[in-house]
C-alpha positions as CSV (number, residue, x, y, z in Angstrom):
1,M,-5.3,-10.6,-5.2
2,F,-8.6,-9.9,-6.6
3,A,-10.7,-10.4,-2.8
4,S,-7.6,-8.2,-1.6
5,A,-8.7,-5.8,-3.9
6,A,-12.0,-6.0,-3.6
7,A,-12.0,-5.7,0.5
8,V,-10.3,-2.3,-0.2
9,G,-13.3,-1.2,-1.1
10,V,-15.2,-2.2,1.8
11,G,-12.7,-0.7,3.9
12,L,-13.6,3.1,1.9
13,T,-16.7,2.5,2.8
14,V,-15.9,1.4,7.0
15,A,-13.9,4.8,6.4
16,V,-16.8,7.2,4.7
17,D,-19.5,5.6,7.1
18,R,-16.6,6.2,9.9
19,V,-16.9,10.1,9.1
20,T,-19.9,10.3,8.6
21,G,-20.9,9.5,12.5
22,A,-20.9,5.7,12.2
23,P,-19.5,4.0,15.9
24,V,-16.6,2.8,14.5
25,G,-13.0,3.4,16.2
26,A,-10.6,5.7,14.0
27,R,-8.3,2.2,14.7
28,L,-10.5,-0.1,13.0
29,A,-11.3,2.0,9.5
30,G,-7.8,2.7,9.2
31,Y,-7.3,-0.9,9.6
32,A,-10.0,-2.1,7.5
33,V,-8.0,-0.2,4.3
34,A,-4.5,-1.1,5.5
35,V,-4.9,-4.5,6.1
36,P,-6.2,-4.8,2.1
37,V,-3.9,-2.7,0.4
38,A,-0.9,-4.2,2.7
39,I,-1.8,-7.7,1.4
40,Y,-2.4,-6.8,-2.4
41,L,0.9,-4.9,-2.5
42,L,2.6,-8.0,-1.2
43,T,0.4,-10.3,-3.7
44,V,1.1,-8.4,-6.7
45,W,4.7,-7.7,-5.6
46,L,5.5,-11.8,-5.3
47,L,3.9,-12.3,-8.7
48,H,5.9,-9.5,-10.0
49,R,9.0,-10.0,-8.3
50,E,12.4,-10.2,-10.0
51,P,14.1,-13.5,-10.1
52,R,17.5,-12.1,-9.0
53,P,17.2,-8.7,-8.4
54,G,19.4,-6.0,-6.2
55,V,19.2,-5.2,-2.5
56,I,16.9,-1.7,-3.8
57,A,14.7,-4.0,-6.0
58,R,14.0,-5.9,-2.7
59,I,13.3,-3.2,-0.5
60,P,10.7,-0.6,-1.5
61,V,7.6,-3.3,-1.3
62,P,8.0,-4.8,2.4
63,V,8.8,-1.4,3.9
64,A,5.9,0.0,2.3
65,V,3.3,-2.6,3.5
66,A,5.1,-2.4,7.3
67,L,4.5,1.1,6.9
68,V,0.8,0.6,6.0
69,L,0.0,-1.6,8.4
70,A,1.5,1.0,11.0
71,A,-0.3,4.0,9.5
72,P,-3.2,3.7,11.3
73,L,-2.0,4.0,14.7
74,T,-1.6,8.0,13.1
75,P,-4.1,10.7,13.5
76,V,-4.5,10.6,9.4
77,P,-4.5,6.6,8.3
78,L,-5.7,7.3,5.1
79,P,-4.2,10.5,3.3
80,L,-0.6,8.4,5.0
81,I,-1.7,5.2,3.4
82,A,-1.9,7.3,0.2
83,L,1.4,9.0,0.5
84,I,3.0,5.7,0.9
85,L,1.5,4.8,-2.3
86,A,2.5,7.5,-4.6
87,V,5.9,7.1,-2.9
88,L,5.9,3.5,-4.3
89,V,4.7,4.5,-7.6
90,A,7.4,7.3,-7.7
91,L,10.1,4.8,-6.7
92,S,9.1,2.2,-8.8
93,Q,9.0,4.4,-11.8
94,V,12.6,5.7,-11.0
95,R,13.6,2.6,-11.2
96,R,12.5,1.8,-14.7
97,D,13.8,4.9,-15.8
98,R,16.9,4.2,-15.0
99,R,16.3,0.4,-15.6
100,A,15.8,1.6,-19.6
101,A,18.6,4.6,-19.8
102,G,20.5,1.6,-18.7
103,A,19.8,-0.3,-21.4
104,G,19.8,2.0,-24.1
């Protein structure tokens, strides 16, 4: 988990190098960020998942991982990865708020 978090920083360095003119392909730069982000998401999800969650609780992270891994195939992979992560955080917060409202 910690290695994948560190690798995100390395991937961002590759992406910056790409923008500043280094001979790095766009898809390679996208995957340099996408793969560590996907590994980090899966690792955190596996460590924090509930023993018997409903279908709604199980689906968002694997779908987000698949979308993150597909993002480098688009013309704007880094903004798309950021958007996917923002939506995942929003879904998580909505789920947490609904659970708190139901418990109280």
